[in-house]
C-alpha positions as CSV (number, residue, x, y, z in Angstrom):
1,M,-14.3,-40.5,21.2
2,P,-10.7,-39.6,22.1
3,L,-10.9,-42.5,24.5
4,I,-12.2,-44.8,21.9
5,D,-9.7,-43.9,19.2
6,K,-7.1,-44.6,22.1
7,I,-8.5,-48.1,22.8
8,L,-8.4,-48.8,18.8
9,R,-4.9,-47.3,18.5
10,D,-3.4,-49.4,21.4
11,N,-4.9,-52.4,19.5
12,G,-3.1,-51.5,16.3
13,C,-6.3,-50.6,14.7
14,L,-6.7,-47.0,13.2
15,P,-10.3,-45.6,13.3
16,T,-12.0,-44.9,10.2
17,R,-14.0,-41.4,10.4
18,I,-17.7,-42.0,9.9
19,D,-20.7,-40.2,10.7
20,T,-22.5,-40.2,13.9
21,T,-25.8,-39.6,15.4
22,P,-27.2,-38.9,18.8
23,E,-29.0,-42.3,18.9
24,T,-26.3,-44.8,18.3
25,G,-23.4,-42.7,19.1
26,F,-21.5,-44.0,15.9
27,T,-22.8,-45.9,12.9
28,V,-21.9,-49.1,11.2
29,P,-20.7,-49.2,7.5
30,A,-23.4,-50.4,5.2
31,A,-21.2,-53.4,4.6
32,A,-21.9,-54.6,8.4
33,E,-25.4,-55.3,7.8
34,G,-24.7,-58.4,5.7
35,I,-22.7,-61.4,6.0
36,G,-21.2,-62.0,2.5
37,G,-17.9,-60.4,2.5
38,A,-18.7,-57.8,5.4
39,E,-16.0,-56.4,7.5
40,I,-16.6,-57.4,10.9
41,A,-15.1,-55.8,14.1
42,Q,-12.3,-57.6,15.7
43,P,-12.8,-58.5,19.6
44,S,-10.2,-56.0,20.2
45,E,-12.5,-53.3,19.1
46,I,-15.1,-54.4,21.2
47,L,-16.0,-51.4,23.1
48,P,-16.1,-51.4,27.1
49,A,-19.2,-50.7,29.0
50,P,-20.4,-47.0,28.9
51,P,-19.5,-45.1,32.1
52,E,-22.2,-43.5,34.2
53,A,-21.7,-40.1,33.3
54,P,-21.4,-38.1,31.0
55,L,-20.0,-39.5,28.0
56,A,-22.2,-40.7,25.2
57,P,-22.8,-44.6,25.1
58,P,-20.9,-46.6,22.5
59,R,-23.0,-47.8,19.5
60,V,-25.1,-50.7,19.5
61,A,-23.6,-53.5,17.9
62,T,-25.2,-55.1,14.9
63,A,-26.5,-58.5,14.8
64,V,-24.1,-59.5,12.1
65,E,-21.3,-58.6,14.7
66,L,-22.7,-60.3,17.7
67,V,-23.3,-63.7,15.7
68,A,-19.6,-63.3,14.5
69,W,-18.3,-62.4,18.2
70,I,-20.5,-65.2,19.9
71,K,-19.2,-67.7,17.2
72,R,-15.4,-67.0,17.4
73,S,-15.9,-67.4,21.3
74,L,-17.4,-70.9,20.5
75,L,-14.8,-72.2,17.9
76,A,-12.0,-70.6,20.3
77,Q,-13.0,-72.9,23.3
78,T,-15.0,-75.9,22.0
79,H,-15.0,-78.7,19.2
80,L,-18.0,-77.3,17.6
81,P,-18.2,-77.4,13.8
82,E,-18.7,-73.7,12.3
83,D,-22.4,-74.6,11.3
84,A,-23.2,-75.8,15.0
85,A,-21.4,-72.9,16.5
86,E,-23.7,-70.3,14.2
87,L,-26.8,-72.0,15.4
88,V,-26.0,-71.7,19.2
89,A,-25.3,-68.0,18.4
90,F,-28.6,-67.4,17.1
91,F,-29.9,-69.2,20.2
92,T,-27.8,-67.3,22.2
93,I,-29.4,-63.8,21.1
94,S,-32.8,-65.1,21.2
95,T,-32.4,-65.4,25.1
96,W,-32.2,-62.2,25.4
97,F,-35.8,-61.5,23.8
98,Q,-37.8,-63.8,25.6
99,D,-40.5,-61.5,26.8
100,A,-41.1,-60.6,23.2
101,L,-41.7,-64.2,22.2
102,T,-44.4,-66.8,22.2
103,V,-41.9,-69.8,21.3
104,L,-38.6,-70.3,23.2
105,P,-36.4,-72.5,21.3
106,C,-34.4,-75.2,23.2
107,L,-30.8,-76.1,22.6
108,I,-30.0,-79.7,22.9
109,I,-26.5,-81.0,23.2
110,T,-25.0,-84.2,22.8
111,G,-21.6,-85.7,22.4
112,P,-18.9,-86.1,25.1
113,A,-19.9,-84.4,28.5
114,H,-16.3,-82.5,28.6
115,D,-16.9,-80.7,25.3
116,A,-20.8,-80.0,26.1
117,G,-19.5,-78.8,29.4
118,A,-17.5,-76.3,27.7
119,V,-20.2,-75.1,25.4
120,L,-22.6,-74.6,28.6
121,H,-19.8,-72.9,30.4
122,L,-19.5,-70.1,27.5
123,L,-23.3,-69.9,27.2
124,C,-23.5,-69.1,30.9
125,N,-21.4,-65.7,30.2
126,F,-23.3,-64.8,27.1
127,C,-27.0,-65.9,27.8
128,R,-29.3,-63.7,29.4
129,R,-29.1,-64.2,33.1
130,A,-28.2,-67.7,33.0
131,A,-27.6,-70.5,35.5
132,L,-25.8,-73.8,35.2
133,L,-27.8,-76.7,36.7
134,A,-26.8,-80.1,37.3
135,G,-30.1,-82.4,36.7
136,F,-33.7,-81.4,36.3
137,R,-36.8,-82.0,38.4
138,R,-40.4,-80.9,38.2
139,S,-40.1,-79.9,41.8
140,D,-37.1,-77.6,40.6
141,L,-39.6,-75.6,38.7
142,S,-40.4,-73.2,41.8
143,V,-36.7,-72.1,42.1
144,L,-36.3,-72.0,38.4
145,R,-39.1,-69.5,38.0
146,S,-36.8,-67.0,40.1
147,G,-33.8,-67.7,40.0
148,C,-32.6,-67.3,36.4
149,E,-34.1,-66.4,32.9
150,T,-32.0,-69.2,30.9
151,S,-31.5,-72.6,32.2
152,L,-28.3,-74.3,31.3
153,L,-29.1,-78.1,32.2
154,S,-26.9,-81.1,32.4
155,E,-29.0,-84.0,32.4
156,P,-27.5,-87.1,30.6
157,N,-30.1,-89.4,32.0
158,L,-33.2,-87.3,30.8
159,D,-36.2,-89.3,31.0
160,K,-39.6,-89.2,29.2
161,R,-41.6,-87.4,31.8
162,A,-38.9,-84.4,32.2
163,A,-38.3,-84.4,28.3
164,A,-42.0,-83.7,28.0
165,L,-42.2,-81.2,30.5
166,L,-39.3,-79.4,28.8
167,S,-41.2,-79.5,25.6
168,N,-43.9,-77.7,27.1
169,M,-41.8,-75.1,28.7
170,T,-40.9,-74.1,24.9
171,D,-44.2,-72.2,25.0
172,R,-45.3,-69.4,26.7
173,N,-49.1,-70.4,26.6
174,Y,-48.7,-73.6,28.8
175,L,-49.2,-73.1,32.4
176,V,-47.8,-75.4,35.4
177,V,-49.9,-76.6,38.3
178,D,-47.8,-75.3,41.2
179,G,-49.7,-75.7,44.6
180,L,-52.7,-74.0,44.3
181,S,-51.7,-71.8,41.4
182,L,-51.1,-71.8,38.1
183,I,-47.8,-70.3,36.9
184,R,-46.0,-69.7,33.5
185,H,-42.2,-71.6,33.7
186,A,-41.7,-70.8,30.0
187,K,-37.8,-69.9,29.6
188,S,-35.0,-70.4,27.4
189,T,-33.2,-73.9,27.9
190,A,-29.8,-75.2,26.7
191,L,-29.8,-78.9,27.7
192,Y,-26.8,-81.7,27.6
193,A,-28.5,-84.9,26.9
194,G,-25.7,-87.3,27.0
195,E,-23.4,-88.7,24.3
196,N,-26.2,-90.5,22.3
197,P,-27.8,-88.3,19.8
198,A,-30.9,-90.4,20.0
199,T,-32.5,-88.9,22.7
200,H,-36.0,-88.3,23.7
201,K,-37.8,-85.4,21.4
202,I,-38.3,-82.0,22.4
203,Q,-40.5,-79.9,20.7
204,N,-39.3,-76.6,19.7
205,S,-35.5,-77.8,19.7
206,I,-32.6,-77.5,17.8
207,H,-29.9,-80.3,18.2
208,I,-26.1,-79.8,18.3
209,H,-24.1,-83.0,18.3
210,I,-20.6,-82.8,19.1
211,T,-18.3,-85.5,17.8
212,P,-15.7,-87.4,20.0
213,T,-12.4,-86.6,19.5
214,N,-9.0,-87.3,20.8
215,A,-7.8,-83.6,20.3
216,A,-7.4,-81.5,23.2
217,L,-9.7,-78.4,23.7
218,P,-8.2,-75.3,22.1
219,T,-5.8,-73.1,24.3
220,R,-8.1,-70.6,25.5
221,P,-7.1,-67.0,23.6
222,E,-5.8,-64.0,25.5
223,W,-8.9,-61.9,24.1
224,L,-11.5,-64.2,25.2
225,Q,-11.7,-62.7,28.8
226,K,-12.2,-59.5,27.4
227,M,-14.9,-60.6,25.2
228,I,-16.5,-62.6,28.0
229,E,-16.8,-59.2,30.0
230,R,-18.0,-57.1,27.1
231,L,-20.0,-59.0,24.9
232,P,-23.2,-59.3,27.4
233,V,-22.9,-55.2,27.5
234,H,-23.7,-55.1,23.6
235,L,-26.1,-58.1,23.8
236,D,-27.8,-56.2,26.6
237,Q,-27.6,-52.9,24.4
238,Y,-29.0,-54.5,21.1
239,R,-31.7,-55.9,23.2
240,K,-32.9,-52.5,24.9
241,K,-32.5,-50.7,21.2
242,N,-34.8,-53.7,19.6
243,L,-36.9,-55.2,22.1
244,G,-39.9,-53.1,21.1
245,Y,-39.4,-53.8,17.2
246,V,-39.3,-57.4,18.1
247,K,-42.3,-57.6,19.9
248,Q,-44.1,-56.1,17.1
249,W,-42.3,-57.7,14.2
250,T,-43.6,-60.9,12.4
251,W,-41.7,-62.8,10.0
252,V,-42.6,-66.2,7.8
253,P,-39.8,-68.2,7.1
254,S,-40.1,-70.4,3.9
255,G,-38.1,-73.8,2.7
256,V,-38.4,-75.5,6.0
257,S,-40.9,-77.9,7.4
258,S,-44.0,-76.7,9.5
259,E,-42.4,-78.0,12.6
260,T,-38.9,-76.2,12.1
261,A,-40.8,-73.0,10.7
262,V,-41.7,-72.4,14.4
263,I,-37.8,-72.5,15.8
264,A,-37.2,-70.2,12.8
265,T,-39.7,-67.7,13.2
266,A,-38.4,-67.1,17.0
267,L,-34.8,-67.4,16.1
268,G,-35.0,-64.9,13.0
269,R,-37.5,-62.4,14.8
270,C,-34.3,-61.8,16.8
271,I,-32.5,-60.9,14.3
272,V,-32.9,-57.1,13.0
273,D,-32.0,-55.4,10.0
274,A,-30.1,-58.5,8.8
275,S,-32.0,-60.2,6.2
276,E,-28.6,-62.2,4.9
277,L,-28.1,-63.3,8.5
278,R,-31.9,-65.0,8.5
279,Q,-31.1,-66.5,5.0
280,K,-28.2,-68.3,6.7
281,L,-30.3,-69.3,9.6
282,I,-32.9,-70.6,7.4
283,T,-30.0,-72.9,5.4
284,L,-28.6,-74.2,8.8
285,L,-32.4,-75.1,9.9
286,Q,-32.9,-76.8,6.4
287,A,-30.1,-79.1,7.0
288,Q,-31.4,-79.8,10.4
289,D,-34.7,-80.8,8.9
290,Q,-32.9,-83.2,6.3
291,Q,-31.2,-85.0,9.2
292,R,-34.1,-85.2,11.3
293,L,-36.5,-86.7,8.4
294,S,-33.6,-89.2,7.4
295,E,-33.6,-90.3,11.0
296,M,-37.6,-90.6,10.8
297,S,-37.3,-92.6,7.6
298,N,-35.2,-95.2,9.4
299,T,-37.2,-95.8,12.5
300,S,-39.4,-99.0,12.9
301,E,-42.6,-96.7,12.6
302,A,-41.2,-95.7,9.2
303,V,-40.8,-99.6,8.2
304,V,-44.4,-100.4,9.4
305,L,-45.7,-97.0,7.6
306,E,-43.6,-98.4,4.2
307,A,-45.4,-101.9,4.5
308,T,-48.9,-100.2,5.2
309,W,-48.5,-98.0,2.1
310,T,-47.3,-101.4,-0.2
311,L,-50.2,-103.5,0.8
312,S,-53.0,-100.6,0.5
313,R,-52.1,-100.0,-3.1
314,G,-52.2,-103.6,-4.2
315,G,-56.3,-103.0,-4.3
316,R,-57.0,-105.0,-1.2
317,E,-59.9,-103.8,0.9
318,H,-58.1,-104.7,4.2
319,A,-54.8,-105.9,5.7
320,Y,-54.4,-107.7,9.1
321,V,-51.6,-106.4,11.5
322,R,-49.7,-110.0,10.9
323,E,-49.6,-109.3,7.0
324,I,-48.3,-105.5,7.7
325,A,-45.5,-107.4,10.2
326,A,-44.4,-109.7,7.4
327,Q,-44.3,-107.1,4.9
328,A,-42.4,-104.9,7.1
329,N,-40.1,-107.8,7.9
330,R,-39.4,-108.4,4.2
331,L,-38.5,-104.7,3.8
332,L,-35.9,-105.0,6.8
333,E,-34.1,-108.4,5.3
334,A,-33.9,-106.7,1.9
335,R,-32.1,-103.7,3.5
336,G,-29.9,-106.0,5.4
337,E,-31.3,-105.4,9.0
338,I,-31.5,-108.3,11.3
339,V,-34.1,-106.9,13.8
340,R,-37.6,-108.2,12.8
341,L,-41.0,-107.0,14.0
342,S,-43.5,-109.2,15.8
343,P,-47.2,-108.6,14.9
344,E,-47.8,-107.2,18.5
345,K,-44.8,-104.6,17.7
346,A,-46.1,-103.7,14.3
347,G,-49.5,-103.1,16.2
348,H,-47.9,-100.8,18.7
349,R,-46.0,-98.7,16.0
350,L,-49.3,-98.4,13.9
351,K,-51.0,-97.0,17.0
352,S,-48.1,-94.5,17.5
353,L,-48.6,-93.5,13.9
354,G,-52.0,-92.8,14.7
355,L,-53.5,-95.5,12.8
356,R,-55.8,-97.5,14.9
357,T,-56.7,-101.1,13.9
358,R,-60.1,-102.9,14.7
359,P,-60.9,-106.9,14.6
360,L,-61.4,-108.1,11.0
361,S,-62.6,-111.1,11.6
362,Q,-61.9,-113.9,14.6
363,T,-58.3,-114.3,13.2
364,G,-57.1,-110.8,14.3
365,N,-57.2,-107.4,14.0
366,G,-56.0,-104.9,11.1
367,L,-56.7,-102.0,9.2
368,T,-59.5,-101.1,6.7
369,F,-58.4,-99.2,3.3
370,D,-60.9,-96.9,3.5
371,K,-60.5,-93.2,1.6
372,A,-59.9,-91.7,5.4
373,T,-57.5,-94.1,6.4
374,V,-55.2,-94.0,2.8
375,A,-55.5,-90.0,3.1
376,I,-53.7,-90.9,6.6
377,I,-51.2,-93.0,5.2
378,Q,-50.2,-90.4,2.5
379,Q,-49.9,-87.6,5.0
380,L,-47.7,-89.8,7.0
381,A,-45.6,-90.9,4.2
382,A,-44.8,-87.0,3.5
383,V,-44.1,-86.2,7.1
384,Y,-41.6,-89.3,7.6
385,A,-40.2,-88.5,3.9
386,V,-40.3,-91.6,2.8
387,E,-42.6,-91.0,-0.5
388,D,-39.6,-92.0,-3.0
389,G,-38.8,-95.2,-1.2
390,L,-42.5,-96.1,-1.2
391,A,-42.6,-95.6,-4.8
392,D,-39.3,-97.8,-5.8
393,T,-41.3,-100.4,-3.3
394,Y,-44.6,-100.2,-4.9
395,N,-42.9,-100.3,-8.6
396,L,-40.7,-103.1,-7.4
397,N,-43.7,-105.2,-6.1
398,T,-46.0,-104.6,-9.0
399,S,-43.2,-105.4,-11.4
400,Q,-42.8,-108.7,-9.3
401,T,-46.6,-109.3,-9.4
402,T,-46.9,-109.1,-13.5
403,E,-44.0,-111.5,-13.7
404,N,-45.6,-113.9,-11.6
405,K,-48.7,-113.5,-13.1
């Protein structure tokens, strides 16, 4: 304890006398368990790694402190917005509990390569047994299996096949065929996927986009090297103390889509004794949810779905694909879009939505609006978050039909 007092005094911080316990060395004030107005230790107060003997080990840092320290390090060396830095901090902590989780969320980074590289280099210091990797192929799996626990990939030209493989690697239940063996390759992964935010979809992922800027990266602060040296020690201690609890504990988040809930559960289980911090995680993921749904509602699939819904509500028993394409093009034209969909492309979009067309007559294929098909259309409308737009379109079409009559 005198050594700890000296470290704090040398950094201009007078130690606060608090009760100690044999388990933690010393406790954290109650205020540190939340995030609203909580007093977080400064980087200079991060304790060094415990000596081998015979001094008692330093206290275990709280989840609130770990998130704050990781976030501050990221903001000091990157152009990440604060919300994005916090999401990266949640991801970083989850890499220390991979053996306690079934789903291992993937972090996708897009934007300028230099900025993304700065993020990946910091993550290499903070994530559990991480390795920076240039490129990714299926043949690399056998090396990755024994070489690291957290993969930090730079693959700006990711193809669909590699994206599908990375999706499967987020789920521990999936096995990969390797020669004559079936092996597990699931592991935490952070991926730089290029400058374009519209990357191939990877399941169980959170997406961080760095907006291009002409500003130089921040000057490296003096305290950052100490943070890089000491923070992994605290993360390892936090893991050792809470691993058994995380394995047993379950948490069901609310207020997010079912797809995002899987990610929230995995990240939130790693945040122990910090309910306000878990609520902050939900808030951040809700914003990601809205962004994802907004992007989906602007796709050609969403336009074809809207056109199909409109025709199904007109009292028709069926609609030809060419009629759906014509309705979709009317919607695109009304929105000022110059792109147009051919009947063939509209048919492909219907197929990707799970709406199978069939021959209606000798003149072409289409959809029959039976109960089952209409139910699927309504479910898809909820998934693509276009119900309001669909209702407006239907009301407009109904009004125009009435006027024409």
